[in-house]
FIDOKOL-150856 format. One line per field, with one value per atom (N, C-alpha, C): chain; atom name; x, y negated, z. Coordinates in nm, 2 decimals, padded with zeros to 4 digits, m for minus. Atoms other than C-alpha are relative to their C-alpha. Example, Ala and Ser with C-alpha at 12.3 -4.5 7.8 and 13.67 -1.06 7.14 Angstrom:
// FIDOKOL-150856
cadena <- [A;A;A;A;A;A]
atomo <- [N;CA;C;N;CA;C]
X <- [00.09;01.23;00.09;m00.09;01.37;m00.08]
Y <- [00.12;00.45;m00.12;00.11;00.11;m00.11]
Z <- [00.00;00.78;00.00;00.00;00.71;00.08]
***
This chain:
// FIDOKOL-150856
cadena <- [A;A;A;A;A;A;A;A;A;A;A;A;A;A;A;A;A;A;A;A;A;A;A;A;A;A;A;A;A;A;A;A;A;A;A;A;A;A;A;A;A;A;A;A;A;A;A;A;A;A;A;A;A;A;A;A;A;A;A;A;A;A;A;A;A;A;A;A;A;A;A;A;A;A;A;A;A;A;A;A;A;A;A;A;A;A;A;A;A;A;A;A;A;A;A;A;A;A;A;A;A;A;A;A;A;A;A;A;A;A;A;A;A;A;A;A;A;A;A;A;A;A;A;A;A;A;A;A;A;A;A;A;A;A;A;A;A;A;A;A;A;A;A;A;A;A;A;A;A;A;A;A;A;A;A;A;A;A;A;A;A;A;A;A;A;A;A;A;A;A;A;A;A;A;A;A;A;A;A;A;A;A;A;A;A;A;A;A;A;A;A;A;A;A;A;A;A;A;A;A;A;A;A;A;A;A;A;A;A;A;A;A;A;A;A;A;A;A;A;A;A;A;A;A;A;A;A;A;A;A;A;A;A;A;A;A;A;A;A;A;A;A;A;A;A;A;A;A;A;A;A;A;A;A;A;A;A;A;A;A;A;A;A;A;A;A;A;A;A;A;A;A;A;A;A;A;A;A;A;A;A;A;A;A;A;A;A;A;A;A;A;A;A;A;A;A;A;A;A;A;A;A;A;A;A;A;A;A;A;A;A;A;A;A;A;A;A;A;A;A;A;A;A;A;A;A;A;A;A;A;A;A;A]
atomo <- [N;CA;C;N;CA;C;N;CA;C;N;CA;C;N;CA;C;N;CA;C;N;CA;C;N;CA;C;N;CA;C;N;CA;C;N;CA;C;N;CA;C;N;CA;C;N;CA;C;N;CA;C;N;CA;C;N;CA;C;N;CA;C;N;CA;C;N;CA;C;N;CA;C;N;CA;C;N;CA;C;N;CA;C;N;CA;C;N;CA;C;N;CA;C;N;CA;C;N;CA;C;N;CA;C;N;CA;C;N;CA;C;N;CA;C;N;CA;C;N;CA;C;N;CA;C;N;CA;C;N;CA;C;N;CA;C;N;CA;C;N;CA;C;N;CA;C;N;CA;C;N;CA;C;N;CA;C;N;CA;C;N;CA;C;N;CA;C;N;CA;C;N;CA;C;N;CA;C;N;CA;C;N;CA;C;N;CA;C;N;CA;C;N;CA;C;N;CA;C;N;CA;C;N;CA;C;N;CA;C;N;CA;C;N;CA;C;N;CA;C;N;CA;C;N;CA;C;N;CA;C;N;CA;C;N;CA;C;N;CA;C;N;CA;C;N;CA;C;N;CA;C;N;CA;C;N;CA;C;N;CA;C;N;CA;C;N;CA;C;N;CA;C;N;CA;C;N;CA;C;N;CA;C;N;CA;C;N;CA;C;N;CA;C;N;CA;C;N;CA;C;N;CA;C;N;CA;C;N;CA;C;N;CA;C;N;CA;C;N;CA;C;N;CA;C;N;CA;C;N;CA;C;N;CA;C;N;CA;C;N;CA;C;N;CA;C;N;CA;C;N;CA;C;N;CA;C;N;CA;C;N;CA;C;N;CA;C;N;CA;C;N;CA;C;N;CA;C;N;CA;C;N;CA;C;N;CA;C]
X <- [00.04;10.69;m00.08;00.07;10.57;m00.13;00.13;10.20;m00.01;00.03;10.11;m00.12;00.11;09.91;m00.07;00.07;09.64;m00.02;00.02;09.57;m00.12;00.12;09.23;00.04;m00.05;09.40;00.07;m00.08;09.64;m00.10;00.09;09.35;m00.09;00.08;09.14;00.08;m00.08;09.43;00.01;m00.01;09.47;m00.13;00.13;09.10;m00.02;00.00;09.12;00.07;m00.08;09.39;m00.07;00.07;09.20;m00.13;00.12;08.87;00.03;m00.04;09.04;00.04;m00.03;09.19;m00.12;00.12;08.86;m00.09;00.09;08.66;00.05;m00.06;08.90;00.06;m00.05;08.98;00.15;m00.15;09.35;00.06;m00.07;09.61;00.09;m00.09;09.80;00.13;m00.13;10.17;00.03;m00.02;10.22;00.14;m00.14;10.60;00.02;m00.02;10.58;m00.10;00.10;10.25;m00.04;00.05;10.08;00.06;m00.04;10.23;00.11;m00.10;10.54;m00.06;00.06;10.33;m00.08;00.08;10.09;00.09;m00.10;10.39;00.05;m00.06;10.55;m00.10;00.10;10.22;m00.01;00.01;10.19;00.13;m00.13;10.56;00.02;m00.03;10.58;m00.12;00.12;10.22;m00.06;00.06;10.16;00.04;m00.03;10.18;00.15;m00.15;10.55;00.05;m00.05;10.56;00.06;m00.06;10.65;00.02;m00.02;10.80;00.00;00.00;10.84;m00.13;00.13;10.47;m00.08;00.07;10.36;m00.15;00.14;10.03;m00.06;00.06;09.80;m00.07;00.07;09.64;00.05;m00.03;09.70;m00.12;m00.04;09.57;m00.01;00.00;09.65;m00.09;00.09;09.43;00.07;m00.07;09.70;00.02;m00.02;09.71;m00.06;00.07;09.45;00.06;m00.06;09.61;00.13;m00.13;09.95;m00.02;00.02;09.81;m00.04;00.04;09.65;00.12;m00.12;09.99;00.10;m00.11;10.23;m00.03;00.04;10.03;00.01;m00.01;10.11;00.00;m00.01;10.09;00.15;m00.14;10.41;00.07;m00.07;10.49;00.00;00.01;10.41;m00.08;00.08;10.16;m00.12;00.11;09.87;00.04;m00.03;09.89;m00.13;00.11;09.65;m00.05;00.04;09.66;00.13;m00.11;09.88;00.10;m00.09;10.02;00.09;m00.08;10.14;00.11;m00.09;10.30;00.12;m00.10;10.48;00.09;m00.08;10.60;00.11;m00.09;10.76;00.09;m00.08;10.88;00.11;m00.10;11.06;00.10;m00.09;11.21;00.09;m00.09;11.34;00.10;m00.10;11.50;00.11;m00.10;11.67;00.10;m00.08;11.80;00.10;m00.09;11.94;00.11;m00.09;12.10;00.11;m00.09;12.25;00.10;m00.09;12.39;00.11;m00.09;12.55;00.11;m00.10;12.71;00.09;m00.08;12.84;00.10;m00.09;13.00;00.08;m00.06;13.10;m00.03;00.04;12.94;m00.13;00.12;12.69;m00.06;00.06;12.62;00.04;m00.05;12.79;00.13;m00.12;13.09;00.12;m00.13;13.40;m00.03;00.02;13.45;00.00]
Y <- [m00.11;m02.28;00.10;m00.11;m01.95;00.03;m00.02;m01.89;00.15;m00.13;m01.58;00.06;m00.07;m01.34;00.10;m00.09;m01.15;00.14;m00.13;m00.78;m00.01;00.01;m00.88;m00.06;00.06;m01.10;00.10;m00.10;m00.82;00.11;m00.10;m00.57;m00.06;00.07;m00.82;00.00;00.00;m00.85;00.14;m00.14;m00.47;00.04;m00.03;m00.44;m00.07;00.08;m00.71;00.08;m00.07;m00.51;00.13;m00.12;m00.18;m00.02;00.03;m00.34;m00.04;00.04;m00.50;00.13;m00.13;m00.16;00.08;m00.08;00.01;m00.06;00.07;m00.25;00.02;00.00;m00.24;00.14;m00.13;00.13;00.01;00.00;00.07;00.09;m00.07;00.26;m00.09;00.08;00.10;00.08;m00.06;00.18;00.10;m00.10;00.51;00.01;00.00;00.46;m00.12;00.13;00.10;m00.02;00.02;00.10;m00.15;00.14;m00.22;m00.07;00.07;m00.28;m00.10;00.10;m00.46;m00.12;00.11;m00.67;m00.09;00.07;m00.76;m00.08;00.07;m00.85;m00.12;00.11;m01.07;m00.11;00.10;m01.24;m00.09;00.09;m01.36;m00.07;00.06;m01.43;m00.12;00.11;m01.65;m00.10;00.08;m01.78;00.00;m00.01;m01.68;00.13;m00.13;m01.38;00.00;00.00;m01.28;00.05;m00.06;m01.13;m00.10;00.10;m01.46;m00.13;00.11;m01.71;m00.14;00.12;m01.97;m00.06;00.05;m02.00;m00.01;00.00;m01.95;00.01;m00.03;m01.79;00.01;00.02;m01.87;00.12;m00.12;m01.53;00.13;m00.14;m01.16;00.09;00.00;m01.01;m00.13;00.13;m01.30;00.01;00.00;m01.41;00.06;m00.05;m01.30;00.15;m00.14;m00.94;00.08;m00.08;m00.80;m00.02;00.03;m00.97;00.07;m00.07;m00.84;00.15;m00.14;m00.49;00.04;m00.03;m00.50;00.00;00.01;m00.60;00.11;m00.08;m00.38;00.13;m00.12;m00.12;m00.02;00.03;m00.29;m00.15;00.14;m00.63;m00.04;00.05;m00.84;00.06;m00.05;m00.72;00.15;m00.14;m00.36;00.06;m00.06;m00.32;00.07;m00.06;m00.24;00.06;m00.07;00.01;00.04;m00.04;00.09;00.14;m00.13;00.46;00.07;m00.07;00.72;00.05;m00.04;00.85;m00.11;00.12;00.50;m00.02;00.01;00.47;00.10;m00.11;00.81;m00.02;00.01;00.74;m00.11;00.11;00.40;00.03;m00.03;00.52;00.10;m00.09;00.81;m00.06;00.08;00.58;m00.08;00.08;00.35;00.09;m00.09;00.65;00.04;m00.04;00.76;m00.12;00.12;00.40;m00.01;00.01;00.39;00.11;m00.11;00.73;m00.02;00.03;00.63;m00.11;00.11;00.31;00.05;m00.06;00.50;00.08;m00.09;00.75;m00.08;00.08;00.48;m00.08;00.08;00.28;00.08;m00.09;00.57;m00.05;00.05;00.37;00.07;m00.07;00.57;m00.07;00.08;00.30;00.05;m00.05;00.51;m00.07;00.06;00.43;00.04;m00.04;00.62;00.10;m00.09;00.81;00.15]
Z <- [m00.09;14.83;m00.08;00.07;14.70;00.07;m00.06;14.75;00.04;m00.05;14.95;m00.08;00.08;14.73;00.09;m00.09;14.91;m00.07;00.05;14.86;m00.10;00.09;14.71;m00.13;00.12;14.45;m00.09;00.07;14.35;m00.05;00.05;14.33;m00.11;00.10;14.12;m00.13;00.12;13.87;m00.06;00.05;13.85;m00.07;00.05;13.79;m00.14;00.13;13.51;m00.11;00.10;13.34;m00.04;00.03;13.36;m00.07;00.07;13.25;m00.14;00.14;12.95;m00.08;00.08;12.85;m00.03;00.03;12.89;m00.10;00.10;12.70;m00.14;00.14;12.40;m00.03;00.02;12.43;m00.02;00.01;12.49;00.11;m00.10;12.68;00.08;m00.08;12.97;00.00;00.01;12.93;00.11;m00.11;13.11;00.06;m00.05;13.15;00.09;m00.07;13.27;00.11;m00.09;13.44;00.01;m00.01;13.55;00.13;m00.13;13.90;m00.02;00.02;13.77;m00.07;00.07;13.54;00.10;m00.10;13.83;00.09;m00.09;14.05;m00.07;00.07;13.79;m00.03;00.02;13.71;00.12;m00.12;14.06;00.04;m00.03;14.11;m00.08;00.10;13.80;m00.02;00.02;13.79;m00.14;00.14;13.43;m00.05;00.06;13.20;m00.03;00.02;13.20;m00.13;00.13;12.85;m00.09;00.09;12.69;00.08;m00.09;12.94;m00.07;00.07;12.67;m00.02;00.02;12.62;00.12;m00.13;12.98;m00.01;00.01;12.90;00.13;m00.13;13.19;00.05;m00.05;13.21;m00.06;00.05;13.17;00.03;00.14;12.96;m00.07;00.07;12.74;m00.12;00.11;12.45;m00.13;00.11;12.20;00.00;m00.01;12.32;m00.11;00.10;12.08;m00.14;00.13;11.78;m00.01;00.00;11.88;m00.02;00.01;11.91;m00.14;00.14;11.57;m00.09;00.08;11.42;00.03;m00.04;11.61;00.07;m00.08;11.81;00.15;m00.15;12.14;00.01;m00.03;12.30;00.02;00.00;12.33;00.12;m00.11;12.68;00.01;00.01;12.59;00.12;m00.10;12.87;m00.06;00.06;12.64;m00.14;00.13;12.35;m00.07;00.08;12.07;00.04;m00.04;12.17;00.04;m00.06;12.33;m00.11;00.11;11.99;m00.04;00.04;11.90;00.11;m00.11;12.24;m00.01;00.01;12.21;m00.12;00.12;11.86;00.02;m00.02;11.95;00.12;m00.12;12.29;m00.04;00.05;12.12;m00.09;00.09;11.85;00.08;m00.08;12.12;00.07;m00.06;12.30;m00.09;00.10;11.98;m00.03;00.02;11.92;00.12;m00.12;12.28;m00.01;00.00;12.24;m00.11;00.11;11.90;00.04;m00.04;12.05;00.10;m00.10;12.34;m00.07;00.07;12.10;m00.09;00.09;11.86;00.08;m00.08;12.14;00.10;m00.10;12.37;00.14;m00.13;12.65;00.04;m00.05;12.86;00.11;m00.11;13.12;00.13;m00.12;13.38;00.05;m00.05;13.59;m00.07;00.07;13.48;m00.11;00.11;13.16;00.03]
***
């Protein structure tokens, strides 16, 4: 049976995320936001960024180390700064566009 999550619990998790970002001067992913992350955390019962490890909390203990290495945590909720986010976000957009152009597939229905 799925546990009913209260508004207070959801708000507490949102506050945890914002406090973590503020404390370490991080940016919360402006494209993804935190709502999906909060929803998944409560749905699955652990940080959803790495289901194989089932990290019991979000933000997880590994987040800061991930950010030092790559500029973002594994789930890409937290970013070192907005410039890093924009650079990687634009690179991902370019890769997606290149893949569509090389395959002729645009994800749409008919050609």
